[in-house]
mmCIF file of the N, C-alpha and C atoms, coordinates in Angstrom:
data_MODEL
# 
_entry.id   MODEL 
# 
loop_
_atom_site.group_PDB 
_atom_site.id 
_atom_site.type_symbol 
_atom_site.label_atom_id 
_atom_site.label_alt_id 
_atom_site.label_comp_id 
_atom_site.label_asym_id 
_atom_site.label_entity_id 
_atom_site.label_seq_id 
_atom_site.pdbx_PDB_ins_code 
_atom_site.Cartn_x 
_atom_site.Cartn_y 
_atom_site.Cartn_z 
_atom_site.occupancy 
_atom_site.B_iso_or_equiv 
_atom_site.pdbx_formal_charge 
_atom_site.auth_seq_id 
_atom_site.auth_comp_id 
_atom_site.auth_asym_id 
_atom_site.auth_atom_id 
_atom_site.pdbx_PDB_model_num 
ATOM 1   N N  . MET A 1 1  ? -59.750 32.594  6.298   1.00 0.00 ? 1  MET A N  1 
ATOM 2   C CA . MET A 1 1  ? -60.350 31.467  5.630   1.00 0.00 ? 1  MET A CA 1 
ATOM 3   C C  . MET A 1 1  ? -61.756 31.249  6.185   1.00 0.00 ? 1  MET A C  1 
ATOM 4   N N  . LYS A 1 2  ? -62.565 30.766  5.346   1.00 0.00 ? 2  LYS A N  1 
ATOM 5   C CA . LYS A 1 2  ? -63.925 30.489  5.780   1.00 0.00 ? 2  LYS A CA 1 
ATOM 6   C C  . LYS A 1 2  ? -64.005 29.082  6.351   1.00 0.00 ? 2  LYS A C  1 
ATOM 7   N N  . GLN A 1 3  ? -65.061 28.817  7.061   1.00 0.00 ? 3  GLN A N  1 
ATOM 8   C CA . GLN A 1 3  ? -65.263 27.511  7.697   1.00 0.00 ? 3  GLN A CA 1 
ATOM 9   C C  . GLN A 1 3  ? -65.382 26.409  6.630   1.00 0.00 ? 3  GLN A C  1 
ATOM 10  N N  . LYS A 1 4  ? -65.952 26.731  5.482   1.00 0.00 ? 4  LYS A N  1 
ATOM 11  C CA . LYS A 1 4  ? -66.087 25.742  4.416   1.00 0.00 ? 4  LYS A CA 1 
ATOM 12  C C  . LYS A 1 4  ? -64.720 25.370  3.849   1.00 0.00 ? 4  LYS A C  1 
ATOM 13  N N  . ASP A 1 5  ? -63.807 26.343  3.785   1.00 0.00 ? 5  ASP A N  1 
ATOM 14  C CA . ASP A 1 5  ? -62.471 26.073  3.272   1.00 0.00 ? 5  ASP A CA 1 
ATOM 15  C C  . ASP A 1 5  ? -61.714 25.125  4.207   1.00 0.00 ? 5  ASP A C  1 
ATOM 16  N N  . ILE A 1 6  ? -61.823 25.333  5.502   1.00 0.00 ? 6  ILE A N  1 
ATOM 17  C CA . ILE A 1 6  ? -61.142 24.477  6.476   1.00 0.00 ? 6  ILE A CA 1 
ATOM 18  C C  . ILE A 1 6  ? -61.707 23.060  6.410   1.00 0.00 ? 6  ILE A C  1 
ATOM 19  N N  . ALA A 1 7  ? -63.018 22.937  6.287   1.00 0.00 ? 7  ALA A N  1 
ATOM 20  C CA . ALA A 1 7  ? -63.633 21.613  6.191   1.00 0.00 ? 7  ALA A CA 1 
ATOM 21  C C  . ALA A 1 7  ? -63.187 20.909  4.909   1.00 0.00 ? 7  ALA A C  1 
ATOM 22  N N  . LEU A 1 8  ? -63.093 21.624  3.803   1.00 0.00 ? 8  LEU A N  1 
ATOM 23  C CA . LEU A 1 8  ? -62.653 21.042  2.541   1.00 0.00 ? 8  LEU A CA 1 
ATOM 24  C C  . LEU A 1 8  ? -61.196 20.589  2.643   1.00 0.00 ? 8  LEU A C  1 
ATOM 25  N N  . ILE A 1 9  ? -60.352 21.374  3.267   1.00 0.00 ? 9  ILE A N  1 
ATOM 26  C CA . ILE A 1 9  ? -58.940 21.005  3.440   1.00 0.00 ? 9  ILE A CA 1 
ATOM 27  C C  . ILE A 1 9  ? -58.829 19.757  4.303   1.00 0.00 ? 9  ILE A C  1 
ATOM 28  N N  . LEU A 1 10 ? -59.593 19.661  5.374   1.00 0.00 ? 10 LEU A N  1 
ATOM 29  C CA . LEU A 1 10 ? -59.565 18.477  6.233   1.00 0.00 ? 10 LEU A CA 1 
ATOM 30  C C  . LEU A 1 10 ? -60.026 17.228  5.483   1.00 0.00 ? 10 LEU A C  1 
ATOM 31  N N  . VAL A 1 11 ? -61.049 17.353  4.652   1.00 0.00 ? 11 VAL A N  1 
ATOM 32  C CA . VAL A 1 11 ? -61.532 16.218  3.872   1.00 0.00 ? 11 VAL A CA 1 
ATOM 33  C C  . VAL A 1 11 ? -60.450 15.771  2.887   1.00 0.00 ? 11 VAL A C  1 
ATOM 34  N N  . ILE A 1 12 ? -59.790 16.703  2.246   1.00 0.00 ? 12 ILE A N  1 
ATOM 35  C CA . ILE A 1 12 ? -58.720 16.366  1.298   1.00 0.00 ? 12 ILE A CA 1 
ATOM 36  C C  . ILE A 1 12 ? -57.554 15.694  2.014   1.00 0.00 ? 12 ILE A C  1 
ATOM 37  N N  . VAL A 1 13 ? -57.190 16.175  3.194   1.00 0.00 ? 13 VAL A N  1 
ATOM 38  C CA . VAL A 1 13 ? -56.087 15.586  3.959   1.00 0.00 ? 13 VAL A CA 1 
ATOM 39  C C  . VAL A 1 13 ? -56.416 14.153  4.367   1.00 0.00 ? 13 VAL A C  1 
ATOM 40  N N  . VAL A 1 14 ? -57.628 13.930  4.863   1.00 0.00 ? 14 VAL A N  1 
ATOM 41  C CA . VAL A 1 14 ? -58.028 12.580  5.282   1.00 0.00 ? 14 VAL A CA 1 
ATOM 42  C C  . VAL A 1 14 ? -58.081 11.650  4.076   1.00 0.00 ? 14 VAL A C  1 
ATOM 43  N N  . PHE A 1 15 ? -58.652 12.117  2.983   1.00 0.00 ? 15 PHE A N  1 
ATOM 44  C CA . PHE A 1 15 ? -58.744 11.295  1.774   1.00 0.00 ? 15 PHE A CA 1 
ATOM 45  C C  . PHE A 1 15 ? -57.355 10.943  1.236   1.00 0.00 ? 15 PHE A C  1 
ATOM 46  N N  . SER A 1 16 ? -56.458 11.922  1.183   1.00 0.00 ? 16 SER A N  1 
ATOM 47  C CA . SER A 1 16 ? -55.109 11.640  0.676   1.00 0.00 ? 16 SER A CA 1 
ATOM 48  C C  . SER A 1 16 ? -54.341 10.717  1.627   1.00 0.00 ? 16 SER A C  1 
ATOM 49  N N  . GLY A 1 17 ? -54.587 10.821  2.915   1.00 0.00 ? 17 GLY A N  1 
ATOM 50  C CA . GLY A 1 17 ? -53.962 9.903   3.870   1.00 0.00 ? 17 GLY A CA 1 
ATOM 51  C C  . GLY A 1 17 ? -54.406 8.469   3.671   1.00 0.00 ? 17 GLY A C  1 
ATOM 52  N N  . VAL A 1 18 ? -55.703 8.272   3.459   1.00 0.00 ? 18 VAL A N  1 
ATOM 53  C CA . VAL A 1 18 ? -56.237 6.924   3.239   1.00 0.00 ? 18 VAL A CA 1 
ATOM 54  C C  . VAL A 1 18 ? -55.708 6.359   1.927   1.00 0.00 ? 18 VAL A C  1 
ATOM 55  N N  . VAL A 1 19 ? -55.688 7.155   0.883   1.00 0.00 ? 19 VAL A N  1 
ATOM 56  C CA . VAL A 1 19 ? -55.180 6.699   -0.415  1.00 0.00 ? 19 VAL A CA 1 
ATOM 57  C C  . VAL A 1 19 ? -53.694 6.381   -0.305  1.00 0.00 ? 19 VAL A C  1 
ATOM 58  N N  . SER A 1 20 ? -52.930 7.190   0.392   1.00 0.00 ? 20 SER A N  1 
ATOM 59  C CA . SER A 1 20 ? -51.493 6.940   0.566   1.00 0.00 ? 20 SER A CA 1 
ATOM 60  C C  . SER A 1 20 ? -51.258 5.641   1.323   1.00 0.00 ? 20 SER A C  1 
ATOM 61  N N  . PHE A 1 21 ? -52.048 5.379   2.342   1.00 0.00 ? 21 PHE A N  1 
ATOM 62  C CA . PHE A 1 21 ? -51.910 4.142   3.121   1.00 0.00 ? 21 PHE A CA 1 
ATOM 63  C C  . PHE A 1 21 ? -52.184 2.926   2.250   1.00 0.00 ? 21 PHE A C  1 
ATOM 64  N N  . ILE A 1 22 ? -53.220 2.981   1.433   1.00 0.00 ? 22 ILE A N  1 
ATOM 65  C CA . ILE A 1 22 ? -53.572 1.857   0.566   1.00 0.00 ? 22 ILE A CA 1 
ATOM 66  C C  . ILE A 1 22 ? -52.505 1.640   -0.505  1.00 0.00 ? 22 ILE A C  1 
ATOM 67  N N  . VAL A 1 23 ? -52.046 2.707   -1.124  1.00 0.00 ? 23 VAL A N  1 
ATOM 68  C CA . VAL A 1 23 ? -51.032 2.598   -2.176  1.00 0.00 ? 23 VAL A CA 1 
ATOM 69  C C  . VAL A 1 23 ? -49.705 2.104   -1.603  1.00 0.00 ? 23 VAL A C  1 
ATOM 70  N N  . SER A 1 24 ? -49.323 2.590   -0.436  1.00 0.00 ? 24 SER A N  1 
ATOM 71  C CA . SER A 1 24 ? -48.057 2.141   0.161   1.00 0.00 ? 24 SER A CA 1 
ATOM 72  C C  . SER A 1 24 ? -48.127 0.670   0.540   1.00 0.00 ? 24 SER A C  1 
ATOM 73  N N  . GLY A 1 25 ? -49.280 0.184   0.964   1.00 0.00 ? 25 GLY A N  1 
ATOM 74  C CA . GLY A 1 25 ? -49.439 -1.237  1.258   1.00 0.00 ? 25 GLY A CA 1 
ATOM 75  C C  . GLY A 1 25 ? -49.310 -2.089  0.007   1.00 0.00 ? 25 GLY A C  1 
ATOM 76  N N  . ALA A 1 26 ? -49.709 -1.550  -1.136  1.00 0.00 ? 26 ALA A N  1 
ATOM 77  C CA . ALA A 1 26 ? -49.605 -2.300  -2.382  1.00 0.00 ? 26 ALA A CA 1 
ATOM 78  C C  . ALA A 1 26 ? -48.197 -2.227  -2.966  1.00 0.00 ? 26 ALA A C  1 
ATOM 79  N N  . VAL A 1 27 ? -47.516 -1.126  -2.770  1.00 0.00 ? 27 VAL A N  1 
ATOM 80  C CA . VAL A 1 27 ? -46.195 -0.935  -3.371  1.00 0.00 ? 27 VAL A CA 1 
ATOM 81  C C  . VAL A 1 27 ? -45.108 -1.618  -2.551  1.00 0.00 ? 27 VAL A C  1 
ATOM 82  N N  . PHE A 1 28 ? -45.083 -1.399  -1.261  1.00 0.00 ? 28 PHE A N  1 
ATOM 83  C CA . PHE A 1 28 ? -44.038 -1.959  -0.406  1.00 0.00 ? 28 PHE A CA 1 
ATOM 84  C C  . PHE A 1 28 ? -44.404 -3.367  0.024   1.00 0.00 ? 28 PHE A C  1 
ATOM 85  N N  . ALA A 1 29 ? -43.402 -4.228  0.070   1.00 0.00 ? 29 ALA A N  1 
ATOM 86  C CA . ALA A 1 29 ? -43.628 -5.633  0.428   1.00 0.00 ? 29 ALA A CA 1 
ATOM 87  C C  . ALA A 1 29 ? -43.896 -5.739  1.925   1.00 0.00 ? 29 ALA A C  1 
ATOM 88  N N  . PRO A 1 30 ? -44.772 -6.658  2.306   1.00 0.00 ? 30 PRO A N  1 
ATOM 89  C CA . PRO A 1 30 ? -45.011 -6.862  3.745   1.00 0.00 ? 30 PRO A CA 1 
ATOM 90  C C  . PRO A 1 30 ? -43.777 -7.483  4.414   1.00 0.00 ? 30 PRO A C  1 
ATOM 91  N N  . ALA A 1 31 ? -43.750 -7.469  5.735   1.00 0.00 ? 31 ALA A N  1 
ATOM 92  C CA . ALA A 1 31 ? -42.579 -7.920  6.488   1.00 0.00 ? 31 ALA A CA 1 
ATOM 93  C C  . ALA A 1 31 ? -42.243 -9.385  6.222   1.00 0.00 ? 31 ALA A C  1 
ATOM 94  N N  . LYS A 1 32 ? -43.235 -10.230 6.006   1.00 0.00 ? 32 LYS A N  1 
ATOM 95  C CA . LYS A 1 32 ? -42.957 -11.648 5.784   1.00 0.00 ? 32 LYS A CA 1 
ATOM 96  C C  . LYS A 1 32 ? -42.267 -11.876 4.446   1.00 0.00 ? 32 LYS A C  1 
ATOM 97  N N  . ASP A 1 33 ? -42.456 -10.990 3.467   1.00 0.00 ? 33 ASP A N  1 
ATOM 98  C CA . ASP A 1 33 ? -41.814 -11.129 2.165   1.00 0.00 ? 33 ASP A CA 1 
ATOM 99  C C  . ASP A 1 33 ? -40.414 -10.512 2.136   1.00 0.00 ? 33 ASP A C  1 
ATOM 100 N N  . ARG A 1 34 ? -40.031 -9.788  3.169   1.00 0.00 ? 34 ARG A N  1 
ATOM 101 C CA . ARG A 1 34 ? -38.720 -9.148  3.202   1.00 0.00 ? 34 ARG A CA 1 
ATOM 102 C C  . ARG A 1 34 ? -37.657 -10.006 3.863   1.00 0.00 ? 34 ARG A C  1 
ATOM 103 N N  . GLN A 1 35 ? -37.965 -11.226 4.237   1.00 0.00 ? 35 GLN A N  1 
ATOM 104 C CA . GLN A 1 35 ? -36.995 -12.119 4.865   1.00 0.00 ? 35 GLN A CA 1 
ATOM 105 C C  . GLN A 1 35 ? -36.101 -12.716 3.785   1.00 0.00 ? 35 GLN A C  1 
ATOM 106 N N  . GLN A 1 36 ? -34.792 -12.812 4.106   1.00 0.00 ? 36 GLN A N  1 
ATOM 107 C CA . GLN A 1 36 ? -33.850 -13.341 3.139   1.00 0.00 ? 36 GLN A CA 1 
ATOM 108 C C  . GLN A 1 36 ? -32.776 -14.129 3.865   1.00 0.00 ? 36 GLN A C  1 
ATOM 109 N N  . ASN A 1 37 ? -32.357 -15.241 3.280   1.00 0.00 ? 37 ASN A N  1 
ATOM 110 C CA . ASN A 1 37 ? -31.289 -16.041 3.858   1.00 0.00 ? 37 ASN A CA 1 
ATOM 111 C C  . ASN A 1 37 ? -29.945 -15.506 3.393   1.00 0.00 ? 37 ASN A C  1 
ATOM 112 N N  . VAL A 1 38 ? -28.982 -15.472 4.304   1.00 0.00 ? 38 VAL A N  1 
ATOM 113 C CA . VAL A 1 38 ? -27.647 -14.978 3.982   1.00 0.00 ? 38 VAL A CA 1 
ATOM 114 C C  . VAL A 1 38 ? -26.603 -16.000 4.407   1.00 0.00 ? 38 VAL A C  1 
ATOM 115 N N  . GLU A 1 39 ? -25.395 -15.855 3.870   1.00 0.00 ? 39 GLU A N  1 
ATOM 116 C CA . GLU A 1 39 ? -24.308 -16.739 4.236   1.00 0.00 ? 39 GLU A CA 1 
ATOM 117 C C  . GLU A 1 39 ? -23.810 -16.400 5.636   1.00 0.00 ? 39 GLU A C  1 
ATOM 118 N N  . VAL A 1 40 ? -23.358 -17.415 6.331   1.00 0.00 ? 40 VAL A N  1 
ATOM 119 C CA . VAL A 1 40 ? -22.775 -17.213 7.651   1.00 0.00 ? 40 VAL A CA 1 
ATOM 120 C C  . VAL A 1 40 ? -21.265 -17.102 7.465   1.00 0.00 ? 40 VAL A C  1 
ATOM 121 N N  . VAL A 1 41 ? -20.672 -16.057 8.004   1.00 0.00 ? 41 VAL A N  1 
ATOM 122 C CA . VAL A 1 41 ? -19.249 -15.801 7.852   1.00 0.00 ? 41 VAL A CA 1 
ATOM 123 C C  . VAL A 1 41 ? -18.507 -16.338 9.064   1.00 0.00 ? 41 VAL A C  1 
ATOM 124 N N  . ASP A 1 42 ? -17.363 -16.980 8.806   1.00 0.00 ? 42 ASP A N  1 
ATOM 125 C CA . ASP A 1 42 ? -16.543 -17.479 9.909   1.00 0.00 ? 42 ASP A CA 1 
ATOM 126 C C  . ASP A 1 42 ? -15.950 -16.309 10.680  1.00 0.00 ? 42 ASP A C  1 
ATOM 127 N N  . PRO A 1 43 ? -15.820 -16.429 11.998  1.00 0.00 ? 43 PRO A N  1 
ATOM 128 C CA . PRO A 1 43 ? -15.233 -15.329 12.774  1.00 0.00 ? 43 PRO A CA 1 
ATOM 129 C C  . PRO A 1 43 ? -13.748 -15.163 12.457  1.00 0.00 ? 43 PRO A C  1 
ATOM 130 N N  . ILE A 1 44 ? -13.274 -13.940 12.590  1.00 0.00 ? 44 ILE A N  1 
ATOM 131 C CA . ILE A 1 44 ? -11.864 -13.634 12.343  1.00 0.00 ? 44 ILE A CA 1 
ATOM 132 C C  . ILE A 1 44 ? -11.065 -14.001 13.583  1.00 0.00 ? 44 ILE A C  1 
ATOM 133 N N  . THR A 1 45 ? -9.934  -14.685 13.367  1.00 0.00 ? 45 THR A N  1 
ATOM 134 C CA . THR A 1 45 ? -9.066  -15.057 14.481  1.00 0.00 ? 45 THR A CA 1 
ATOM 135 C C  . THR A 1 45 ? -7.701  -14.398 14.300  1.00 0.00 ? 45 THR A C  1 
ATOM 136 N N  . ALA A 1 46 ? -6.904  -14.411 15.344  1.00 0.00 ? 46 ALA A N  1 
ATOM 137 C CA . ALA A 1 46 ? -5.568  -13.829 15.304  1.00 0.00 ? 46 ALA A CA 1 
ATOM 138 C C  . ALA A 1 46 ? -4.527  -14.843 14.856  1.00 0.00 ? 46 ALA A C  1 
ATOM 139 N N  . ASN A 1 47 ? -4.913  -16.045 14.533  1.00 0.00 ? 47 ASN A N  1 
ATOM 140 C CA . ASN A 1 47 ? -3.975  -17.082 14.112  1.00 0.00 ? 47 ASN A CA 1 
ATOM 141 C C  . ASN A 1 47 ? -3.837  -17.068 12.600  1.00 0.00 ? 47 ASN A C  1 
ATOM 142 N N  . PHE A 1 48 ? -2.591  -16.930 12.129  1.00 0.00 ? 48 PHE A N  1 
ATOM 143 C CA . PHE A 1 48 ? -2.314  -16.922 10.696  1.00 0.00 ? 48 PHE A CA 1 
ATOM 144 C C  . PHE A 1 48 ? -1.367  -18.062 10.367  1.00 0.00 ? 48 PHE A C  1 
ATOM 145 N N  . THR A 1 49 ? -1.532  -18.606 9.193   1.00 0.00 ? 49 THR A N  1 
ATOM 146 C CA . THR A 1 49 ? -0.598  -19.628 8.736   1.00 0.00 ? 49 THR A CA 1 
ATOM 147 C C  . THR A 1 49 ? 0.618   -18.943 8.136   1.00 0.00 ? 49 THR A C  1 
ATOM 148 N N  . ASP A 1 50 ? 1.748   -19.657 8.085   1.00 0.00 ? 50 ASP A N  1 
ATOM 149 C CA . ASP A 1 50 ? 2.951   -19.094 7.485   1.00 0.00 ? 50 ASP A CA 1 
ATOM 150 C C  . ASP A 1 50 ? 2.746   -18.934 5.984   1.00 0.00 ? 50 ASP A C  1 
ATOM 151 N N  . PRO A 1 51 ? 3.260   -17.840 5.406   1.00 0.00 ? 51 PRO A N  1 
ATOM 152 C CA . PRO A 1 51 ? 3.098   -17.654 3.960   1.00 0.00 ? 51 PRO A CA 1 
ATOM 153 C C  . PRO A 1 51 ? 3.938   -18.653 3.175   1.00 0.00 ? 51 PRO A C  1 
ATOM 154 N N  . ASP A 1 52 ? 3.628   -18.801 1.921   1.00 0.00 ? 52 ASP A N  1 
ATOM 155 C CA . ASP A 1 52 ? 4.319   -19.732 1.051   1.00 0.00 ? 52 ASP A CA 1 
ATOM 156 C C  . ASP A 1 52 ? 5.766   -19.284 0.852   1.00 0.00 ? 52 ASP A C  1 
ATOM 157 N N  . ASP A 1 53 ? 6.713   -20.201 1.008   1.00 0.00 ? 53 ASP A N  1 
ATOM 158 C CA . ASP A 1 53 ? 8.135   -19.862 0.875   1.00 0.00 ? 53 ASP A CA 1 
ATOM 159 C C  . ASP A 1 53 ? 8.522   -19.541 -0.559  1.00 0.00 ? 53 ASP A C  1 
ATOM 160 N N  . THR A 1 54 ? 7.696   -19.873 -1.511  1.00 0.00 ? 54 THR A N  1 
ATOM 161 C CA . THR A 1 54 ? 7.998   -19.540 -2.902  1.00 0.00 ? 54 THR A CA 1 
ATOM 162 C C  . THR A 1 54 ? 8.003   -18.029 -3.100  1.00 0.00 ? 54 THR A C  1 
ATOM 163 N N  . TYR A 1 55 ? 7.124   -17.330 -2.434  1.00 0.00 ? 55 TYR A N  1 
ATOM 164 C CA . TYR A 1 55 ? 6.997   -15.887 -2.609  1.00 0.00 ? 55 TYR A CA 1 
ATOM 165 C C  . TYR A 1 55 ? 7.604   -15.102 -1.457  1.00 0.00 ? 55 TYR A C  1 
ATOM 166 N N  . PHE A 1 56 ? 7.575   -15.633 -0.266  1.00 0.00 ? 56 PHE A N  1 
ATOM 167 C CA . PHE A 1 56 ? 8.068   -14.927 0.907   1.00 0.00 ? 56 PHE A CA 1 
ATOM 168 C C  . PHE A 1 56 ? 9.239   -15.713 1.494   1.00 0.00 ? 56 PHE A C  1 
ATOM 169 N N  . ASN A 1 57 ? 10.444  -15.364 1.079   1.00 0.00 ? 57 ASN A N  1 
ATOM 170 C CA . ASN A 1 57 ? 11.608  -16.041 1.636   1.00 0.00 ? 57 ASN A CA 1 
ATOM 171 C C  . ASN A 1 57 ? 12.632  -15.013 2.106   1.00 0.00 ? 57 ASN A C  1 
ATOM 172 N N  . SER A 1 58 ? 13.600  -15.448 2.858   1.00 0.00 ? 58 SER A N  1 
ATOM 173 C CA . SER A 1 58 ? 14.567  -14.528 3.447   1.00 0.00 ? 58 SER A CA 1 
ATOM 174 C C  . SER A 1 58 ? 15.583  -14.033 2.423   1.00 0.00 ? 58 SER A C  1 
ATOM 175 N N  . ASN A 1 59 ? 15.716  -14.660 1.266   1.00 0.00 ? 59 ASN A N  1 
ATOM 176 C CA . ASN A 1 59 ? 16.676  -14.248 0.252   1.00 0.00 ? 59 ASN A CA 1 
ATOM 177 C C  . ASN A 1 59 ? 16.056  -13.360 -0.824  1.00 0.00 ? 59 ASN A C  1 
ATOM 178 N N  . ALA A 1 60 ? 14.812  -13.008 -0.688  1.00 0.00 ? 60 ALA A N  1 
ATOM 179 C CA . ALA A 1 60 ? 14.138  -12.202 -1.707  1.00 0.00 ? 60 ALA A CA 1 
ATOM 180 C C  . ALA A 1 60 ? 14.621  -10.758 -1.649  1.00 0.00 ? 60 ALA A C  1 
ATOM 181 N N  . VAL A 1 61 ? 14.438  -10.041 -2.756  1.00 0.00 ? 61 VAL A N  1 
ATOM 182 C CA . VAL A 1 61 ? 14.813  -8.635  -2.837  1.00 0.00 ? 61 VAL A CA 1 
ATOM 183 C C  . VAL A 1 61 ? 13.805  -7.824  -2.022  1.00 0.00 ? 61 VAL A C  1 
ATOM 184 N N  . ASP A 1 62 ? 14.317  -6.904  -1.207  1.00 0.00 ? 62 ASP A N  1 
ATOM 185 C CA . ASP A 1 62 ? 13.449  -6.056  -0.395  1.00 0.00 ? 62 ASP A CA 1 
ATOM 186 C C  . ASP A 1 62 ? 13.182  -4.761  -1.162  1.00 0.00 ? 62 ASP A C  1 
ATOM 187 N N  . PRO A 1 63 ? 11.971  -4.560  -1.699  1.00 0.00 ? 63 PRO A N  1 
ATOM 188 C CA . PRO A 1 63 ? 11.704  -3.369  -2.515  1.00 0.00 ? 63 PRO A CA 1 
ATOM 189 C C  . PRO A 1 63 ? 11.607  -2.084  -1.701  1.00 0.00 ? 63 PRO A C  1 
ATOM 190 N N  . THR A 1 64 ? 11.663  -2.166  -0.394  1.00 0.00 ? 64 THR A N  1 
ATOM 191 C CA . THR A 1 64 ? 11.570  -0.947  0.409   1.00 0.00 ? 64 THR A CA 1 
ATOM 192 C C  . THR A 1 64 ? 12.931  -0.325  0.682   1.00 0.00 ? 64 THR A C  1 
ATOM 193 N N  . GLN A 1 65 ? 14.012  -0.984  0.277   1.00 0.00 ? 65 GLN A N  1 
ATOM 194 C CA . GLN A 1 65 ? 15.359  -0.462  0.511   1.00 0.00 ? 65 GLN A CA 1 
ATOM 195 C C  . GLN A 1 65 ? 15.702  0.601   -0.522  1.00 0.00 ? 65 GLN A C  1 
ATOM 196 N N  . LEU A 1 66 ? 16.439  1.638   -0.105  1.00 0.00 ? 66 LEU A N  1 
ATOM 197 C CA . LEU A 1 66 ? 16.885  2.702   -0.988  1.00 0.00 ? 66 LEU A CA 1 
ATOM 198 C C  . LEU A 1 66 ? 17.986  2.165   -1.890  1.00 0.00 ? 66 LEU A C  1 
ATOM 199 N N  . ILE A 1 67 ? 17.854  2.394   -3.180  1.00 0.00 ? 67 ILE A N  1 
ATOM 200 C CA . ILE A 1 67 ? 18.842  1.922   -4.139  1.00 0.00 ? 67 ILE A CA 1 
ATOM 201 C C  . ILE A 1 67 ? 19.574  3.130   -4.698  1.00 0.00 ? 67 ILE A C  1 
ATOM 202 N N  . GLN A 1 68 ? 20.905  3.130   -4.596  1.00 0.00 ? 68 GLN A N  1 
ATOM 203 C CA . GLN A 1 68 ? 21.711  4.214   -5.126  1.00 0.00 ? 68 GLN A CA 1 
ATOM 204 C C  . GLN A 1 68 ? 22.568  3.652   -6.243  1.00 0.00 ? 68 GLN A C  1 
ATOM 205 N N  . ILE A 1 69 ? 22.479  4.268   -7.414  1.00 0.00 ? 69 ILE A N  1 
ATOM 206 C CA . ILE A 1 69 ? 23.260  3.829   -8.569  1.00 0.00 ? 69 ILE A CA 1 
ATOM 207 C C  . ILE A 1 69 ? 24.437  4.780   -8.710  1.00 0.00 ? 69 ILE A C  1 
ATOM 208 N N  . GLY A 1 70 ? 25.648  4.277   -8.615  1.00 0.00 ? 70 GLY A N  1 
ATOM 209 C CA . GLY A 1 70 ? 26.846  5.091   -8.739  1.00 0.00 ? 70 GLY A CA 1 
ATOM 210 C C  . GLY A 1 70 ? 27.205  5.766   -7.433  1.00 0.00 ? 70 GLY A C  1 
ATOM 211 N N  . THR A 1 71 ? 28.240  6.618   -7.500  1.00 0.00 ? 71 THR A N  1 
ATOM 212 C CA . THR A 1 71 ? 28.714  7.285   -6.287  1.00 0.00 ? 71 THR A CA 1 
ATOM 213 C C  . THR A 1 71 ? 28.599  8.795   -6.388  1.00 0.00 ? 71 THR A C  1 
ATOM 214 N N  . SER A 1 72 ? 27.701  9.307   -7.181  1.00 0.00 ? 72 SER A N  1 
ATOM 215 C CA . SER A 1 72 ? 27.545  10.746  -7.369  1.00 0.00 ? 72 SER A CA 1 
ATOM 216 C C  . SER A 1 72 ? 27.025  11.395  -6.095  1.00 0.00 ? 72 SER A C  1 
ATOM 217 N N  . THR A 1 73 ? 27.641  12.517  -5.730  1.00 0.00 ? 73 THR A N  1 
ATOM 218 C CA . THR A 1 73 ? 27.200  13.279  -4.558  1.00 0.00 ? 73 THR A CA 1 
ATOM 219 C C  . THR A 1 73 ? 26.553  14.589  -4.973  1.00 0.00 ? 73 THR A C  1 
ATOM 220 N N  . ASN A 1 74 ? 26.237  14.747  -6.253  1.00 0.00 ? 74 ASN A N  1 
ATOM 221 C CA . ASN A 1 74 ? 25.631  15.965  -6.766  1.00 0.00 ? 74 ASN A CA 1 
ATOM 222 C C  . ASN A 1 74 ? 24.198  16.071  -6.237  1.00 0.00 ? 74 ASN A C  1 
ATOM 223 N N  . PRO A 1 75 ? 23.864  17.124  -5.444  1.00 0.00 ? 75 PRO A N  1 
ATOM 224 C CA . PRO A 1 75 ? 22.510  17.241  -4.895  1.00 0.00 ? 75 PRO A CA 1 
ATOM 225 C C  . PRO A 1 75 ? 21.481  17.685  -5.935  1.00 0.00 ? 75 PRO A C  1 
ATOM 226 N N  . THR A 1 76 ? 21.919  18.264  -7.053  1.00 0.00 ? 76 THR A N  1 
ATOM 227 C CA . THR A 1 76 ? 20.997  18.695  -8.112  1.00 0.00 ? 76 THR A CA 1 
ATOM 228 C C  . THR A 1 76 ? 21.450  18.077  -9.433  1.00 0.00 ? 76 THR A C  1 
ATOM 229 N N  . PRO A 1 77 ? 21.118  16.835  -9.679  1.00 0.00 ? 77 PRO A N  1 
ATOM 230 C CA . PRO A 1 77 ? 21.642  16.160  -10.861 1.00 0.00 ? 77 PRO A CA 1 
ATOM 231 C C  . PRO A 1 77 ? 20.988  16.597  -12.181 1.00 0.00 ? 77 PRO A C  1 
ATOM 232 N N  . PHE A 1 78 ? 19.904  17.316  -12.151 1.00 0.00 ? 78 PHE A N  1 
ATOM 233 C CA . PHE A 1 78 ? 19.193  17.627  -13.385 1.00 0.00 ? 78 PHE A CA 1 
ATOM 234 C C  . PHE A 1 78 ? 19.354  19.089  -13.844 1.00 0.00 ? 78 PHE A C  1 
ATOM 235 N N  . ASN A 1 79 ? 20.289  19.831  -13.236 1.00 0.00 ? 79 ASN A N  1 
ATOM 236 C CA . ASN A 1 79 ? 20.427  21.221  -13.657 1.00 0.00 ? 79 ASN A CA 1 
ATOM 237 C C  . ASN A 1 79 ? 21.528  21.416  -14.692 1.00 0.00 ? 79 ASN A C  1 
ATOM 238 N N  . GLY A 1 80 ? 22.244  20.366  -15.100 1.00 0.00 ? 80 GLY A N  1 
ATOM 239 C CA . GLY A 1 80 ? 23.209  20.444  -16.173 1.00 0.00 ? 80 GLY A CA 1 
ATOM 240 C C  . GLY A 1 80 ? 24.629  20.740  -15.725 1.00 0.00 ? 80 GLY A C  1 
ATOM 241 N N  . THR A 1 81 ? 24.840  20.987  -14.445 1.00 0.00 ? 81 THR A N  1 
ATOM 242 C CA . THR A 1 81 ? 26.195  21.233  -13.966 1.00 0.00 ? 81 THR A CA 1 
ATOM 243 C C  . THR A 1 81 ? 26.716  19.997  -13.261 1.00 0.00 ? 81 THR A C  1 
ATOM 244 N N  . THR A 1 82 ? 28.031  19.867  -13.258 1.00 0.00 ? 82 THR A N  1 
ATOM 245 C CA . THR A 1 82 ? 28.640  18.715  -12.563 1.00 0.00 ? 82 THR A CA 1 
ATOM 246 C C  . THR A 1 82 ? 29.547  19.231  -11.476 1.00 0.00 ? 82 THR A C  1 
ATOM 247 N N  . GLN A 1 83 ? 29.790  18.435  -10.505 1.00 0.00 ? 83 GLN A N  1 
ATOM 248 C CA . GLN A 1 83 ? 30.668  18.819  -9.405  1.00 0.00 ? 83 GLN A CA 1 
ATOM 249 C C  . GLN A 1 83 ? 31.857  17.911  -9.355  1.00 0.00 ? 83 GLN A C  1 
# 
């Protein structure tokens, strides 16, 4: 490269840097405009209230229990044979 080419590249780099700085200052908001108020959240505690007895009672059906209908001991009920 010739000396004139290096000087031209340096001028272009400096010019584009200055233009980028000016444009970024116009596009991005300054720090004072980026402040925002937010809600304050209550801290989480380990204390829980008892659930409502209408939905959570000791006589309710437990959906996690295994339900067996009938007394069939056939291990493959869908193959068409009976034991």
